[in-house]
N, CA and C atoms as an extended XYZ file, in Angstrom:
393
Properties=species:S:1:pos:R:3:atomname:S:1:resname:S:1:resid:I:1 pbc="F F F"
N        17.990      -14.816        8.358 N   MET     1
C        17.039      -15.877        8.576 CA  MET     1
C        16.268      -15.642        9.881 C   MET     1
N        15.040      -15.906        9.898 N   ILE     2
C        14.172      -15.670       11.041 CA  ILE     2
C        14.322      -16.818       12.030 C   ILE     2
N        14.606      -16.432       13.272 N   ASP     3
C        14.665      -17.459       14.314 CA  ASP     3
C        13.297      -17.616       14.978 C   ASP     3
N        12.548      -18.614       14.561 N   TYR     4
C        11.211      -18.835       15.018 CA  TYR     4
C        11.145      -19.174       16.482 C   TYR     4
N        12.205      -19.727       17.014 N   LYS     5
C        12.209      -20.038       18.454 CA  LYS     5
C        12.178      -18.745       19.277 C   LYS     5
N        12.862      -17.702       18.775 N   LEU     6
C        12.839      -16.437       19.493 CA  LEU     6
C        11.420      -15.845       19.477 C   LEU     6
N        10.734      -15.943       18.329 N   LEU     7
C         9.400      -15.386       18.241 CA  LEU     7
C         8.414      -16.137       19.152 C   LEU     7
N         8.633      -17.408       19.368 N   SER     8
C         7.726      -18.195       20.174 CA  SER     8
C         8.116      -18.161       21.659 C   SER     8
N         9.245      -17.585       21.965 N   SER     9
C         9.643      -17.513       23.358 CA  SER     9
C         8.854      -16.395       24.061 C   SER     9
N         9.029      -16.368       25.386 N   LYS    10
C         8.340      -15.350       26.195 CA  LYS    10
C         8.773      -13.944       25.776 C   LYS    10
N        10.075      -13.752       25.494 N   TYR    11
C        10.544      -12.441       25.132 CA  TYR    11
C        10.111      -12.020       23.722 C   TYR    11
N        10.067      -13.016       22.847 N   GLY    12
C         9.628      -12.714       21.489 CA  GLY    12
C         8.162      -12.299       21.474 C   GLY    12
N         7.356      -12.941       22.300 N   GLY    13
C         5.971      -12.551       22.413 CA  GLY    13
C         5.775      -11.166       22.958 C   GLY    13
N         6.631      -10.821       23.962 N   LEU    14
C         6.589       -9.498       24.539 CA  LEU    14
C         7.016       -8.430       23.505 C   LEU    14
N         8.030       -8.775       22.795 N   ALA    15
C         8.499       -7.806       21.758 CA  ALA    15
C         7.434       -7.580       20.690 C   ALA    15
N         6.784       -8.687       20.261 N   LEU    16
C         5.733       -8.583       19.265 CA  LEU    16
C         4.554       -7.750       19.853 C   LEU    16
N         4.172       -7.988       21.054 N   ALA    17
C         3.119       -7.265       21.689 CA  ALA    17
C         3.462       -5.762       21.802 C   ALA    17
N         4.704       -5.475       22.086 N   ALA    18
C         5.140       -4.066       22.183 CA  ALA    18
C         5.060       -3.388       20.847 C   ALA    18
N         5.466       -4.064       19.778 N   VAL    19
C         5.404       -3.495       18.437 CA  VAL    19
C         3.976       -3.267       18.010 C   VAL    19
N         3.110       -4.285       18.267 N   LEU    20
C         1.692       -4.158       17.902 CA  LEU    20
C         0.985       -3.033       18.718 C   LEU    20
N         1.374       -2.866       19.953 N   THR    21
C         0.806       -1.792       20.751 CA  THR    21
C         1.245       -0.445       20.242 C   THR    21
N         2.495       -0.345       19.817 N   TYR    22
C         3.038        0.898       19.288 CA  TYR    22
C         2.325        1.267       17.981 C   TYR    22
N         1.977        0.232       17.164 N   LEU    23
C         1.395        0.425       15.889 CA  LEU    23
C        -0.150        0.571       15.955 C   LEU    23
N        -0.742        0.360       17.114 N   ALA    24
C        -2.208        0.393       17.221 CA  ALA    24
C        -2.851        1.625       16.666 C   ALA    24
N        -2.303        2.863       16.880 N   PRO    25
C        -2.944        4.017       16.262 CA  PRO    25
C        -2.875        4.005       14.739 C   PRO    25
N        -2.024        3.189       14.181 N   LEU    26
C        -1.873        3.136       12.712 CA  LEU    26
C        -2.710        2.055       12.071 C   LEU    26
N        -3.523        1.357       12.872 N   GLN    27
C        -4.239        0.197       12.383 CA  GLN    27
C        -5.076        0.496       11.179 C   GLN    27
N        -5.894        1.551       11.223 N   SER    28
C        -6.768        1.861       10.079 CA  SER    28
C        -5.957        2.326        8.886 C   SER    28
N        -4.856        3.011        9.125 N   THR    29
C        -4.006        3.425        8.023 CA  THR    29
C        -3.396        2.236        7.327 C   THR    29
N        -2.901        1.275        8.083 N   LEU    30
C        -2.305        0.085        7.531 CA  LEU    30
C        -3.350       -0.725        6.764 C   LEU    30
N        -4.565       -0.792        7.293 N   PHE    31
C        -5.657       -1.507        6.638 CA  PHE    31
C        -5.951       -0.843        5.293 C   PHE    31
N        -5.988        0.482        5.212 N   LEU    32
C        -6.231        1.204        3.948 CA  LEU    32
C        -5.165        0.831        2.928 C   LEU    32
N        -3.918        0.826        3.320 N   ILE    33
C        -2.842        0.487        2.386 CA  ILE    33
C        -2.989       -0.937        1.913 C   ILE    33
N        -3.307       -1.867        2.806 N   VAL    34
C        -3.497       -3.240        2.392 CA  VAL    34
C        -4.699       -3.388        1.425 C   VAL    34
N        -5.767       -2.654        1.670 N   ALA    35
C        -6.930       -2.732        0.838 CA  ALA    35
C        -6.623       -2.210       -0.570 C   ALA    35
N        -5.967       -1.055       -0.640 N   ILE    36
C        -5.614       -0.481       -1.956 CA  ILE    36
C        -4.635       -1.367       -2.687 C   ILE    36
N        -3.664       -1.926       -1.962 N   SER    37
C        -2.693       -2.835       -2.568 CA  SER    37
C        -3.359       -4.105       -3.093 C   SER    37
N        -4.326       -4.641       -2.323 N   LEU    38
C        -5.064       -5.851       -2.752 CA  LEU    38
C        -5.857       -5.568       -4.034 C   LEU    38
N        -6.505       -4.404       -4.080 N   ILE    39
C        -7.217       -4.028       -5.310 CA  ILE    39
C        -6.237       -3.903       -6.472 C   ILE    39
N        -5.087       -3.305       -6.240 N   ASP    40
C        -4.074       -3.201       -7.289 CA  ASP    40
C        -3.604       -4.595       -7.764 C   ASP    40
N        -3.407       -5.487       -6.784 N   PHE    41
C        -2.956       -6.842       -7.113 CA  PHE    41
C        -3.959       -7.576       -7.946 C   PHE    41
N        -5.242       -7.473       -7.593 N   ILE    42
C        -6.317       -8.172       -8.344 CA  ILE    42
C        -6.428       -7.587       -9.719 C   ILE    42
N        -6.451       -6.234       -9.833 N   THR    43
C        -6.606       -5.643      -11.159 CA  THR    43
C        -5.352       -5.897      -11.993 C   THR    43
N        -4.194       -5.990      -11.327 N   GLY    44
C        -2.941       -6.341      -12.071 CA  GLY    44
C        -3.025       -7.719      -12.688 C   GLY    44
N        -3.568       -8.681      -11.941 N   ILE    45
C        -3.712      -10.032      -12.463 CA  ILE    45
C        -4.704      -10.061      -13.646 C   ILE    45
N        -5.818       -9.302      -13.448 N   MET    46
C        -6.808       -9.209      -14.541 CA  MET    46
C        -6.193       -8.566      -15.801 C   MET    46
N        -5.413       -7.587      -15.632 N   SER    47
C        -4.787       -6.894      -16.757 CA  SER    47
C        -3.744       -7.806      -17.449 C   SER    47
N        -2.982       -8.527      -16.675 N   ALA    48
C        -2.002       -9.466      -17.211 CA  ALA    48
C        -2.708      -10.563      -18.002 C   ALA    48
N        -3.803      -11.116      -17.512 N   LYS    49
C        -4.527      -12.148      -18.213 CA  LYS    49
C        -5.104      -11.592      -19.505 C   LYS    49
N        -5.643      -10.359      -19.482 N   THR    50
C        -6.184       -9.739      -20.669 CA  THR    50
C        -5.091       -9.578      -21.758 C   THR    50
N        -3.899       -9.136      -21.314 N   LYS    51
C        -2.790       -8.935      -22.259 CA  LYS    51
C        -2.123      -10.240      -22.662 C   LYS    51
N        -2.403      -11.332      -21.961 N   GLY    52
C        -1.748      -12.604      -22.227 CA  GLY    52
C        -0.356      -12.709      -21.608 C   GLY    52
N        -0.063      -11.842      -20.639 N   ASP    53
C         1.242      -11.916      -19.959 CA  ASP    53
C         1.287      -13.099      -19.012 C   ASP    53
N         2.485      -13.635      -18.889 N   LEU    54
C         2.680      -14.749      -17.990 CA  LEU    54
C         2.728      -14.236      -16.544 C   LEU    54
N         1.974      -14.908      -15.666 N   ILE    55
C         1.973      -14.543      -14.243 CA  ILE    55
C         2.830      -15.522      -13.523 C   ILE    55
N         3.930      -15.017      -12.907 N   THR    56
C         4.854      -15.881      -12.228 CA  THR    56
C         4.904      -15.535      -10.734 C   THR    56
N         5.434      -16.429       -9.982 N   SER    57
C         5.561      -16.150       -8.539 CA  SER    57
C         6.567      -15.071       -8.265 C   SER    57
N         7.577      -14.892       -9.118 N   ASN    58
C         8.549      -13.800       -8.991 CA  ASN    58
C         7.879      -12.444       -9.125 C   ASN    58
N         6.939      -12.343      -10.025 N   LYS    59
C         6.227      -11.124      -10.257 CA  LYS    59
C         5.242      -10.840       -9.066 C   LYS    59
N         4.653      -11.907       -8.563 N   MET    60
C         3.679      -11.771       -7.508 CA  MET    60
C         4.345      -11.433       -6.160 C   MET    60
N         5.526      -11.928       -5.942 N   ILE    61
C         6.191      -11.671       -4.676 CA  ILE    61
C         6.599      -10.229       -4.556 C   ILE    61
N         6.777       -9.528       -5.718 N   ARG    62
C         7.121       -8.150       -5.702 CA  ARG    62
C         6.071       -7.309       -4.993 C   ARG    62
N         4.832       -7.670       -5.107 N   LYS    63
C         3.727       -6.956       -4.458 CA  LYS    63
C         3.842       -7.125       -2.937 C   LYS    63
N         4.210       -8.319       -2.508 N   PHE    64
C         4.402       -8.536       -1.085 CA  PHE    64
C         5.488       -7.665       -0.563 C   PHE    64
N         6.618       -7.562       -1.309 N   TYR    65
C         7.724       -6.716       -0.869 CA  TYR    65
C         7.343       -5.225       -0.915 C   TYR    65
N         6.503       -4.846       -1.894 N   ALA    66
C         6.050       -3.469       -1.947 CA  ALA    66
C         5.225       -3.114       -0.703 C   ALA    66
N         4.285       -3.981       -0.342 N   VAL    67
C         3.429       -3.738        0.838 CA  VAL    67
C         4.299       -3.702        2.101 C   VAL    67
N         5.239       -4.610        2.194 N   LEU    68
C         6.174       -4.617        3.343 CA  LEU    68
C         6.934       -3.294        3.428 C   LEU    68
N         7.426       -2.810        2.261 N   SER    69
C         8.138       -1.557        2.261 CA  SER    69
C         7.246       -0.401        2.616 C   SER    69
N         5.995       -0.451        2.195 N   TYR    70
C         4.988        0.576        2.585 CA  TYR    70
C         4.871        0.577        4.109 C   TYR    70
N         4.720       -0.550        4.718 N   PHE    71
C         4.585       -0.626        6.206 CA  PHE    71
C         5.796       -0.038        6.860 C   PHE    71
N         6.973       -0.383        6.343 N   LEU    72
C         8.211        0.126        6.948 CA  LEU    72
C         8.273        1.664        6.798 C   LEU    72
N         7.875        2.177        5.649 N   ALA    73
C         7.883        3.617        5.419 CA  ALA    73
C         6.944        4.319        6.404 C   ALA    73
N         5.767        3.702        6.606 N   ILE    74
C         4.758        4.292        7.549 CA  ILE    74
C         5.314        4.265        8.971 C   ILE    74
N         5.914        3.102        9.341 N   LEU    75
C         6.472        2.976       10.664 CA  LEU    75
C         7.615        4.013       10.904 C   LEU    75
N         8.488        4.139        9.937 N   ILE    76
C         9.596        5.056       10.079 CA  ILE    76
C         9.074        6.502       10.150 C   ILE    76
N         8.100        6.834        9.315 N   SER    77
C         7.515        8.167        9.371 CA  SER    77
C         6.831        8.440       10.742 C   SER    77
N         6.214        7.414       11.303 N   HIS    78
C         5.601        7.533       12.584 CA  HIS    78
C         6.657        7.807       13.681 C   HIS    78
N         7.765        7.100       13.617 N   VAL    79
C         8.839        7.292       14.591 CA  VAL    79
C         9.467        8.645       14.437 C   VAL    79
N         9.786        9.026       13.188 N   ILE    80
C        10.432       10.319       12.934 CA  ILE    80
C         9.478       11.460       13.317 C   ILE    80
N         8.211       11.331       12.894 N   GLY    81
C         7.251       12.353       13.252 CA  GLY    81
C         7.074       12.498       14.731 C   GLY    81
N         7.054       11.374       15.469 N   GLY    82
C         6.932       11.371       16.909 CA  GLY    82
C         8.135       12.074       17.564 C   GLY    82
N         9.282       11.900       16.983 N   TYR    83
C        10.478       12.524       17.489 CA  TYR    83
C        10.395       14.048       17.334 C   TYR    83
N         9.872       14.484       16.167 N   TYR    84
C         9.774       15.922       15.939 CA  TYR    84
C         8.451       16.521       16.411 C   TYR    84
N         7.551       15.671       16.939 N   GLY    85
C         6.326       16.200       17.575 CA  GLY    85
C         5.057       16.150       16.769 C   GLY    85
N         5.117       15.723       15.525 N   ASP    86
C         3.900       15.665       14.703 CA  ASP    86
C         3.867       14.398       13.895 C   ASP    86
N         3.622       13.275       14.576 N   ALA    87
C         3.638       11.964       13.892 CA  ALA    87
C         2.490       11.844       12.919 C   ALA    87
N         1.336       12.416       13.233 N   ASP    88
C         0.173       12.313       12.391 CA  ASP    88
C         0.422       12.931       11.003 C   ASP    88
N         1.014       14.100       10.982 N   PHE    89
C         1.300       14.760        9.665 CA  PHE    89
C         2.212       13.925        8.871 C   PHE    89
N         3.298       13.417        9.450 N   MET    90
C         4.288       12.626        8.698 CA  MET    90
C         3.647       11.363        8.166 C   MET    90
N         2.874       10.683        8.969 N   VAL    91
C         2.213        9.438        8.500 CA  VAL    91
C         1.197        9.741        7.396 C   VAL    91
N         0.438       10.786        7.559 N   LYS    92
C        -0.541       11.135        6.528 CA  LYS    92
C         0.132       11.482        5.222 C   LYS    92
N         1.255       12.169        5.271 N   ALA    93
C         1.979       12.548        4.047 CA  ALA    93
C         2.496       11.260        3.325 C   ALA    93
N         3.079       10.372        4.086 N   VAL    94
C         3.593        9.149        3.499 CA  VAL    94
C         2.469        8.262        2.937 C   VAL    94
N         1.379        8.169        3.707 N   VAL    95
C         0.227        7.369        3.238 CA  VAL    95
C        -0.399        7.964        1.968 C   VAL    95
N        -0.442        9.283        1.892 N   ALA    96
C        -0.983        9.918        0.697 CA  ALA    96
C        -0.127        9.607       -0.504 C   ALA    96
N         1.194        9.653       -0.371 N   ILE    97
C         2.090        9.328       -1.478 CA  ILE    97
C         1.857        7.857       -1.915 C   ILE    97
N         1.784        6.977       -0.964 N   ILE    98
C         1.621        5.550       -1.276 CA  ILE    98
C         0.257        5.341       -1.951 C   ILE    98
N        -0.785        5.940       -1.385 N   ALA    99
C        -2.140        5.769       -1.951 CA  ALA    99
C        -2.227        6.275       -3.338 C   ALA    99
N        -1.668        7.422       -3.648 N   VAL   100
C        -1.721        7.961       -5.039 CA  VAL   100
C        -0.986        7.071       -5.968 C   VAL   100
N         0.138        6.552       -5.556 N   SER   101
C         0.939        5.625       -6.382 CA  SER   101
C         0.107        4.340       -6.684 C   SER   101
N        -0.466        3.774       -5.638 N   GLU   102
C        -1.258        2.519       -5.844 CA  GLU   102
C        -2.510        2.785       -6.661 C   GLU   102
N        -3.191        3.903       -6.435 N   LEU   103
C        -4.393        4.221       -7.216 CA  LEU   103
C        -4.076        4.478       -8.664 C   LEU   103
N        -2.893        5.076       -8.970 N   GLN   104
C        -2.463        5.221      -10.364 CA  GLN   104
C        -2.233        3.866      -11.000 C   GLN   104
N        -1.678        2.947      -10.241 N   SER   105
C        -1.465        1.582      -10.761 CA  SER   105
C        -2.785        0.892      -11.040 C   SER   105
N        -3.769        1.073      -10.124 N   VAL   106
C        -5.100        0.512      -10.364 CA  VAL   106
C        -5.721        1.088      -11.626 C   VAL   106
N        -5.560        2.401      -11.784 N   ARG   107
C        -6.090        3.080      -13.004 CA  ARG   107
C        -5.499        2.470      -14.251 C   ARG   107
N        -4.165        2.250      -14.251 N   GLU   108
C        -3.490        1.706      -15.439 CA  GLU   108
C        -3.964        0.207      -15.649 C   GLU   108
N        -4.155       -0.525      -14.569 N   ASN   109
C        -4.627       -1.880      -14.709 CA  ASN   109
C        -6.030       -1.948      -15.266 C   ASN   109
N        -6.899       -1.063      -14.824 N   ILE   110
C        -8.272       -1.026      -15.337 CA  ILE   110
C        -8.242       -0.643      -16.814 C   ILE   110
N        -7.393        0.269      -17.172 N   LYS   111
C        -7.260        0.657      -18.578 CA  LYS   111
C        -6.775       -0.516      -19.415 C   LYS   111
N        -5.867       -1.323      -18.835 N   GLY   112
C        -5.359       -2.496      -19.544 CA  GLY   112
C        -6.461       -3.554      -19.757 C   GLY   112
N        -7.404       -3.601      -18.835 N   VAL   113
C        -8.484       -4.644      -18.936 CA  VAL   113
C        -9.610       -4.120      -19.874 C   VAL   113
N       -10.046       -2.897      -19.637 N   THR   114
C       -11.224       -2.386      -20.316 CA  THR   114
C       -10.903       -1.440      -21.486 C   THR   114
N        -9.650       -1.065      -21.589 N   ASN   115
C        -9.198       -0.061      -22.582 CA  ASN   115
C        -9.957        1.265      -22.421 C   ASN   115
N       -10.287        1.600      -21.141 N   LEU   116
C       -11.054        2.781      -20.796 CA  LEU   116
C       -10.310        3.485      -19.670 C   LEU   116
N       -10.068        4.771      -19.839 N   ASP   117
C        -9.415        5.576      -18.802 CA  ASP   117
C       -10.504        6.057      -17.852 C   ASP   117
N       -10.496        5.566      -16.617 N   ILE   118
C       -11.588        5.899      -15.716 CA  ILE   118
C       -11.559        7.342      -15.255 C   ILE   118
N       -10.445        8.048      -15.430 N   LEU   119
C       -10.388        9.453      -15.060 CA  LEU   119
C       -10.780       10.397      -16.216 C   LEU   119
N       -10.909        9.874      -17.391 N   LYS   120
C       -11.202       10.749      -18.522 CA  LYS   120
C       -12.529       11.483      -18.365 C   LYS   120
N       -13.642       10.859      -17.943 N   PRO   121
C       -14.865       11.637      -17.718 CA  PRO   121
C       -14.687       12.749      -16.683 C   PRO   121
N       -13.936       12.479      -15.619 N   LEU   122
C       -13.703       13.520      -14.595 CA  LEU   122
C       -12.894       14.652      -15.194 C   LEU   122
N       -11.862       14.350      -15.978 N   ILE   123
C       -11.041       15.377      -16.600 CA  ILE   123
C       -11.875       16.230      -17.558 C   ILE   123
N       -12.722       15.569      -18.353 N   ASN   124
C       -13.612       16.253      -19.292 CA  ASN   124
C       -14.559       17.210      -18.533 C   ASN   124
N       -15.119       16.747      -17.433 N   MET   125
C       -16.036       17.529      -16.651 CA  MET   125
C       -15.335       18.746      -16.088 C   MET   125
N       -14.136       18.576      -15.548 N   LEU   126
C       -13.366       19.689      -14.993 CA  LEU   126
C       -12.981       20.700      -16.081 C   LEU   126
N       -12.689       20.204      -17.280 N   GLU   127
C       -12.343       21.122      -18.396 CA  GLU   127
C       -13.577       21.946      -18.796 C   GLU   127
N       -14.763       21.328      -18.794 N   ARG   128
C       -15.980       22.054      -19.145 CA  ARG   128
C       -16.289       23.093      -18.130 C   ARG   128
N       -16.095       22.816      -16.819 N   LYS   129
C       -16.354       23.815      -15.782 CA  LYS   129
C       -15.373       24.916      -15.792 C   LYS   129
N       -14.183       24.698      -16.255 N   SER   130
C       -13.181       25.754      -16.268 CA  SER   130
C       -13.340       26.708      -17.435 C   SER   130
N       -14.141       26.357      -18.411 N   GLU   131
C       -14.394       27.215      -19.599 CA  GLU   131
C       -15.405       28.250      -19.324 C   GLU   131
């Protein structure tokens, strides 16, 4: 359980400021993950409505937990990478894995709404160029 008194105290504020200062170099990275996750969330709702699936708070909270776990993975990769001397590489690798996963989910959601695979034209173009 979160002790809100600790967060509002002088020491809680200092701890929060220290964490935010430590994460400042990751600000744009975290924003990218939030943006992609938000797009996935919106397209997921659209896909569920198109399919007639029931949208419940239990299903919606899973996205919150996913984004929270993404943040933790990025933070941990930043700490581990900093320990080994190359935090940027570690963070970029983790963010790339997360972004590919979320973009694949967006692709599936768009296919669920429009019944159109948005990568099919790109795949066809690459196949023509390889011939």
